[in-house]
Structures are given as C-alpha cells and as structure tokens.
N, C-alpha and C positions, 0 to 999 in steps of 0.2 A: 616673453610674458612668463613662461615657466621658470626661467632663470631668476626673474624678479621675485616670483612667489617663493622659490626655494631660498633665496637670500633673505627674504622677510621672515620666513619660518625659522631659519638658522639664527637670525638676530634675536628673535623673541625667545628662543630656547636658551640663548647664551646671555640674555638680559639678567641683571641682578635680581629682578623681581621674581625670577624663576629659580634662582640659585639656592642651594642648601646653605645653612648657616650653622657653624659650630661654635657654641659657647664653651670655652675651656678655662682651665685654672679656676674652677668654682668650687665652693664648699656646698655641694648640693645635698639637700635634705628633703625627704618626703616620707609619707607613711605608706607602707605596702599593704597588700590585701590581707596579710596576717596581723595587721595592727601594729607592727614594729617599725621603727625608723629604718629607712634605707638611705645610704649615702652614695653619692656619685661625684665625679669630677668634671664631666663634660656632658653637654646636651646637644644632640644633632637635630636640627630642625629642617624639615623639607621645604621646598619652594611653595608648597600649598599651605604653609603655616602650621603644620602638624608635626608632632614628635616622631622622629625616626627611631631614635634610640638614646638611652643614657649610657655612660661609660664610667666605670670606676677608675681609680688611679692606675691599676695594674693592667687595664685594657688599653689597647692602642686604637683610637678611632680611625677608621679608614674612610676618609672624606677628602680626597686630594683637591677636589674642585670647590669645596665649601668655603664661604667667606668665614674667616676666623675672628672671633671677638674674645679678647682676654678679660675675664671677669675679675682679675687682679686679686684672687683669693677670697672674694666676697661671698657671703652666704646666698645661695639661690634656693628659692622655695617655689612650689606651685603657686599660681595665683590664688590668693585667699578668697573665700566665699563667705558672704554673710547670709545665713539661712533665714534671717527675719529682719527686714528693713522696710522703709517707706520712702521710695525714691523721690517722688514728687514733693512730699512733705519736707524732705531734706533740702531740696533745691529751692522751693518757695520760701522755706523758713530762713534761708540765707539772704533773701531779699526783702524780708518783712522785719517786724520789730524783734530783734534778737534778745531773748530774755534768759538764755542758757547761762547758768552760773551766777545768777543774781544772788547777792549775799544778804539782802534785806528788802523790805518793802520800799525803803527810800531809794535803793538801787534800781528797783523796777520802775519807780516813778521817774527817776532821772533819765532812764533809757527811753521811756515813753515820751517824755517831754522833748528830748532831743530828736527822736524820730518824727514826732508831729511837726516840729519846727522845720525839719528838712523835707517834709512831705505835706505841704499846706493844701488846703481844700476842704471839701465838706464830706468826702467819702469816708468809708469805714477804715479804721486803723486796726490791723490784725497782726498778732504776734504769737510767739510760742516759746516755752522753755522754762517758765518759773517753777520753782519747787519750794514750797513754804517750809519743808523739812530742813532746808539749808539755812533758814533764817533764825535769828536768836530766839524769838518767841514762838516760832512754828505756827503762827496764826494764819488762817486763810485771808487773802485780801478781800476787799469789799468794793461795791460800786462807788461808795463815797470816796474811797482811796483813789479811784481813777478819776472821779468827778473833779477832784481838787487839781488835777493836771489837765484833763480834757473834758469839757462839759458840752461843747457845742457840736460834737460829731460822735457817732457811735464807735465804741472800742470793744474789741473782743480779744482777750489774751488767754491762750490755751496753756494749761499746765503741761509740764514736761512729758507726761505720759499720754497726753491727748485725750484723757478721760474726764477732764473737767476744764471749765473756762470761767474766767472772771470777766464780767462785762460792766460797762458803766450805765448810768441812768438813761442816757440817750439810746443805748442799745436795748435796754429793757422796754423802753417806750416803743421803739421801732418794732419789736417782736410782740407787743401787746401783753407783756408779762406783768401781772399785778398780784396783789395779795390774794385775790380770789382764783388765780390760775391753778389748775390741778397739775400734779406731777404726772408726766407721761409714763407709760409703761417702760420700765428699764431705765428710768432717769429720776432725778431729784432736783427740785428748785429749793435751794437752801433759804431759810427764812429766819428773821430775827424773832425776838420774844413777842413782838406784836403780830407776827405772821406775815410781815412784809418781806419781799425778796431781798436778799443781801447782795445779789449780783453774782453769786456762785452757782453755776449750773453744772450738774454732774451727769455724765454719759448722755442718755437720750434727751435730757433736757436741753442740751446744747443745740439740738436740731431746731429748737424754736427760734434762736438767733441766727444759726447757720443759714436757715432758709432766706434770711433777709440780706445776707452778705453776697454781693455780686461775685459770681464765679470768676476765677482767673481766666483771662483771655488765652487764646491759643498761643499768642506771642509770649505771654507771661509764662505759660506752661513750658514752652520750648526753651525759654531762657532759664527756667528752673531746672529742667532736665540737663542742660549743658552745665549748669553750676554743680548739680549733684554729681555728674560724671567726673568733673574736675576734682571734687572732694574725695570721691571713692577711689579713683586711680592713685591719688596722692597717698592714700592710706594702704595701698597694696591690694585693694579689692578689685578683682577682675570679673566677678559674678555676684549677683545678689538675688534673693527671693523677695520680690516686691509684694508685701502682704497687704492687699486691699487696693488693687488697681481699679480706678474708675474708667468709664468708657472714654472720657475726655483724655485722661492720662494715657490710656492705651493708644489712642489715635496719634498722640504726639510721639510716643515711643516708636510706634510702627513707622511713622514718617521719617524719624531719625534713622531707624534701622534700614529702611528702604533706600535712603540716600547716603548710606555709609557713615553716618554721624554717630551711630550708637556703638561705643567701644566697650562698655561694660555689658556683659551678658546678663539678661534679665529673665528670671523664672517668675512669671506673673501669676498671681492668685487674685481672682476677681473679688471686689468688695461686695460680697453677698451674691445673690442670684441675679439681681437686676442687670448689672453691666454685661453679663454674658449673653443677654438677649440681643445685644447689638454687636458684641465683640466676636463671639464664637458660639452661636446658638446650637450648632449641630454637634458640638463636643470640642475637646481640647485641640488646639492647633498643633501642627508639627513644629519642629524647630525651624525658624525662618531666618533668612538673610545671613547665611554662614553661621548658623547656630547662635545668633545674638539675641533672639527674642522668642519666647513661647508662652502662650496662655495655657496653663495646664491644670490649674486648681481653683478652688473657691474658698474664700476666707469667711468664716462665720464667728459669731461671738456668743459666749455663754455667760460672761459677766464683765465687770469693769476692772478697776485697778486698785491695788492695795493702798496707795498713797492718798487717794480721795475716798477711801473706804467704800469703793464700789465693787471690790472683789467679793464674791459670794462665798461665805464661810458656813461650815456645818454648825458652828456655835457663834454667839455674838462676839464682837470685837472686844478685846481686853480693855482697850482705852475708850470704848463707847458702847456699853452693854445694851443700848437700845436699838442697835442695828446689827444685822448679819451681812450687810452688803446688798448688792442688787442682782437678782436673778433675771436674766434677760428674756429667757424663753422657757416655756413649760417643756417637760420631757417630750410630749407629743409634737410640739412646735419645732423643737430642735431636730427631732428624729425625721419629721416630714421634710424640712429644708435639706438636711443631710442626704436623705434618700433621693430627692430630686437631683441634687448635684451628682451623686454617685451613679444614678441611672443614666445620666448623660455622659458618664465616663470621666468626670473630673475627680482629681485628688482633693480630699478634704483637709483643710487646716483650720482647726477651731481654737479660738482664743479661750484659755481658761487659766485664771490666776488663783482663785480661792479653792480650798479643798472640796467644797460642795460642788463647785463648777467642774473641777477635774473629775470628780466621781460621776457627775452627770454625763460628761463627754465620753468617758471610758465606757459607761453603760450604753451610750448611743452607738459607739463603734462595735461593741460586742453584739448588739442587736443587728446592725447592718451586715456584719460578717456572716450571718446566717443566710443572707440573701445574695450578697455581692462577693463572689469568690475571686481568686486570683491575687495578683500582686497589687494591692490597693495603697499600701504605705500611708495608712491613716496618720495624721499629724495632730499633736496638741501643741499650740503655741504658748510658751512660757512655762507651764507646769510649775508655777512659782511656789505655791503652797499645796502640797498633796498629803493626804492622810497616809501615813506609812502602811496601813493595811491595804491601801489601793495600789501601792507600787508594783507588786507582783502581777497585777492585772495588765500592766502596760505591755510587757513582753508577750504575755499569753495572747493578747489581742493584736499583736504585730504593730503596736503604736510607736511612732517616732516621737521622742521628746525633744522638741525644738526650744532650746533654752538660751539665755543670754547671761553670761558670767558677770558682766559689769552691773547687772541689776542687783546682784548680791552685795557688791561693794558699795553701791549707791544707797541701797535700801536697808542695810543691816540694822541701824539703830531704829529706824521707823518700824521695821518688821518686829523688832523686839518689843516695841510699844504696842503694836496692833495685836500681837499674838501672845498667848501664854506659853510657858516652857514646853508643855507636851506637844503643841502644834509646831513649835520651832524645829523639831526633829525632822519634819517633812518639808522644810523651807529650803529652796535652792539645793536640793539633795542630789547633786550630779552623780556622785560616786555610788550612792545607793541605787539610783536608777540604772546606772551602767552595769553594776554587779547583778542586777535583776535579769539582765539579758536584753533590756530595751536599748535601742540605738539612740545615741545623742547626736543632735545637730546644733552647732553653736552659731550665734549671731550677736547683734547688739541692740536691735529694735530702734536703730537710728530713725529720726533724730531725737528719740527719747534719751538715748545715750549717744556718745560720739561714735561714728562709724569705725574709728580706728580699732582694728582687731587685736593689736598687741597688748593693750591693757586687759582685753578679754582673755587672751592666752595666759597672761600673768595671773589674773584672778582665778582662772580655772585650776592652776597648779599650786596656788598659794592660799586662796581665800583671803587675800589682802588687797588693799587698794594700791595705787602706784607709789604711795608713800610708805608702804610697809605696815599699814594699820589694818587690824590690830596685830600686835606682836604674836607670832605663832599661827596667825590665821583664825578666822571666825569659824568655829566648828570644823577644824582641820580634817576631820575624818571624811569630809565630803570633797576633798581635793581629788583631782584626777592626774594621771601621769602626763608628761609633756606630749608623748605620742598620742594619747587619747585626745588631748586638747587640740593638737594640730590636726588630727583627723576630723575633729568636730568642725573645724574651719576650712577643711579641704574635701577629703574623700567622702566623709559622712554627710557633709552639707550638700554635696553634689547628689549623693544617693537620695537624700530627702526630697530632692526636686526632680527625680527621674532623669538626672543629667550625668550619671556616672560614666556613660559611654563616651561623653564628650570632654568632660573637665574633671577637676578634683585631684588629678595626679598626672605626672609627666611620664606617660606610658605610650608605646607606639600606637599611632593612629588617633590619639587625642590631640586637642588643640594645644599648641605651645604657648600657654598662658603662664607666665611666671614673673617673679620679682627678685630683685637683688636688694639686700638689706645691709646695714652697716655693722652687724655683729653676728656671731654664732648664737642664734636664738636657743639652741639646745644646750648651751654650756654656760649661760650667764644666770645670775640670780634673778628672782622674779621682778624686782624693781628695775633692773637694767633691761629685762625683757619688755616691760611696759613702755620703756623709753625708746625702743627700736625705731629707727628711721628707715623709710623706704628710699633707696637710691634711684632705682629704675623700675618701671612697670611695663611689661611686654604682653601683648594680646595677639594671638595668632602669629607668633614669630616676629612681630613688629614692635619696636619701642614706641609706646604711646604717651609716656610721661617720664620725666627725669627731674630730679631735684637739682637746683642750682649748685654748682660746685662749692660755692662759698658757704652753703648751708649744710654741707655734709659733715657729720661728726667724725670722731676719730676712734670709734669703739670697735673697729674691725677685728683687731687682734685679741679682744677680751674674751 
C-alpha cells in the first residue's frame, strides 16, 4: 500500500501539470516600477501558473526540467488589462441587434429588419451600438423611423455609449410614455414641437422602457459571458474591470469561476449600492477561485454622456445653448451614496464626463478623505472633459483618472461641436493629468468602443485614429509616451483595481498572464501599432486562446 502511494505521489510530481515551463527566444517587453520599459528574452513559469523569473539575453536560465517553448522571436507582453468595460453588455450585445458602425439611418433600419426576420415572434427586439455622429446628417433617429420597419412588437435600440435609446411606438405604449409624461430625475424624454415623445430617451428616461423589457435568462447571461470571454481573450485582454456588475451578472460570473470556466480575471464594481446587498453585504470579497473574480468596488454616476448631451457642463453646450446636460445627483446625494460605500470598505468608481460633474466628484472625494483614511484609490471613470483649473486637484486627492483613449479618436469632431475652444483644452487631457501627478488607468469602455486595446495604445501615443487622422494628432500636446500608455493598460490598470500584487507585470510570484503578438509594438508607427494582432493568449501559465495559423500576419520583423 505504501509503495502504491509513493508511486502515485511520484507520478503526480513528475506530471506535466506540475512542471515548470520556459518561454524562450521572445522579445519580452513590460513596464517596470520606475515607469520605464523593461526587456527580457525568457520567461520561467512555475507549475502553479505563476512567474518564477524573467531573463535577459545575457542571462542563462537554469531550468533543466522545464518544458521549453520557442516564442520564435515574437513580442511577449504581460496580459493586457482593460480598466473600464462592461462584460455582460459586450457578450449580450454580440447576440442582440448589432448596430456598431452603422453609417446611416438606412443602415440601422436594414440591420433591424434583418434581425427581426431572423428572430420572429412578439417579444422585444433589443440592440445597441448606433452613433448618429457617424451619419451624414447627424440627426437622432425617431420612433417613426423604427415604426417603418417594426410596428407590431416593441423595439429598444441603445446608443453606443449606453446613455440614450431610441424606441418605437409599441415600446412607448408598453411603457405608458405619452406627451403628458414627466421627465424623470436625471433623464429626458425628447419631444417634438407639439410636445409628443420622439422616441429618444436619455439616461434615466430609459428606465421607463427598460422596466418592461424581460431580463435575460441565466442561460442567456451565461452564453453572453462565454461570448465576451472569447472576444476579450482574442484581443489580448486577460483581466478587466467590470464597471456596473448586476446581481444577476455576478451570479453567472461566480458560477463560471467556481466551475473553472472563467478565464478572464474580473475586477467587479457593483452597479450602484443595491447589488451589493445580495452580492457582498459585509464588504468587498477576497480574490476568489485562483484570483479570477473579486467584488471590490461600487460604480456611481454623476452625469450622462457627451454624445447625447447628457454630460453635465459648467456652461451650456456650444451647439445647444438651452442645456448644460444632466446632473444626476445633488452634492448631498452623491456624498451620501459615496459615504455608504466607503464605510463598507468598497472602492469608489464614479462616472463623470462633463466638467461640472468632474468638479462635483473631486469635491466629493476631497470631503470623504477627511473621514476615510488609508489607501482608498478613489477613481473617476472617464474624466472626459475637465476644467483645467481642477486638474491639480486630482493628484492632491489621490484620485485615479480611469480614461479611454479611443473615446478621443471617436468623439473628436463631436466634442469640437459640443464645446467651445476654451473647454477643449480640458478634453481627453491625458498628458496634463499625468504631469499633474495623478495616476492614469486606461481602458476602452467596451462595448461603447471595441475592447481591442491596441487602437487605444495607438491613440494614446499619437492622438490619431487607426487611419492616422488627423495628421499630426489632435491636440498632440496631450500624447503620452509608449511606456506610459503600456503601463495604463497593464501595471497601472492593475493598481487601479487593487490587483497589482497578482497581475499587471511579469514579476516573481505574480500570475503568468501574457500574450504573444505579431510585431514589436514598441518600435512600429502608431497605425501599425493599432493593427497589432494577438497570436496567443496565456492565463496562469496555460494557453487559453490562439489565432488560426492562416490568420497570422507577417509583421513580426517590422
């Protein structure tokens, strides 16, 4: 019996599952604690899936029993981290009406017609992704536009930023929205000259129809999570901050993590205070299931979005002087909600896009800091338009600016229309914020933007879109270095989620989450950087995604 046990233990210890792995002949690049690029040639991974050590070319790795994998000279990066995304929205959006990139109202109508034909019945039709700023006349769609395609069943189509929706007449009827309906606090029912609803619902007004839409089933949510993971891993993202996790979404994520089906690490931020009543009432959870899931923060909102003129500005919109946007909460209301979350130990992440909203959130954190000491890592999500006089306040209050570089390239012309020149100086001001001493964390806000981080890295260093527009970059003084941009998607994104001990760099004891890509991202022009393809994605020392060989480009030596 003892001999059998000894033999079994010996077999387990010699099994490949417990063996070290050496990735060699790689062009390893990461950001060190000093903010500078570090280069290495080999990565030694322990049998536990964690980093043992990295080695430069002049070092000789001593790992005689390790399984050796030749990276073939390809560039190896730490797994990239999106500091602000919406996991379930990404997955569900992929199985609903896809309106991302619609070029006109006719394009939207065509996609809706096709989806309705492929999904017959009487239930709601839901989709997301339209952006009227990409259309020739930039006009918002109307209920009549949808009625001409689908009249006999309710339709709700969300704008790309999720802060507005266009619904058809059937949906207005289902929600009881009429000309006499009042605008809810923090929302707006757009109306025509006669006072009748046009079908456009902004921010809190969407709640009126959302309440009538059947919630996705657990099966649909699980399917959406699987789809989201597939998309994220293919883009080289091994971890994300999920900004606005619902109780239902958490349940599905938790089940996936418990059964070993969660491969992307999720730093979860509850959608307001209500979900944590059922998710983690006593405070943040520890990292669960091999550090794949943690509920650590609460997401609150101060305003809406710039595209739908819901962002709260200090002065009226340049292209619509009768509004300054939507203020969601009074100072006292925001302070009370933030205090409740902080008292329970949660990290706060507050959405603020307009300069008035950013000033309100900064003041809230300055007040909280008088009561709640220690390492709180207050976050502002987006910091899209900030009054330059408020920028120095970020660092002084220890606020992390969680920003999305591709928002600038997508919104540039719209922002110029919405804002006058003086306010533009505080728009998407990455370098000014970094120079003030505040920490930057980068993401995409997927599915508002593509989760692909490489266009984000490109935009951060160039202020140009993937096509190189505009020449020279838009307000190029706000560019950041490649090292700063890469840190924003790795080390600093991990720090922003209290995850720097586990991920964000390939250092001893951290998880061996990394990617191999098809070019040296530190040496190519911004447009080539944006076009980078991921070849393989590894999580905890295991390959979890690989591009088909026929789809791999030939940019390696560029």
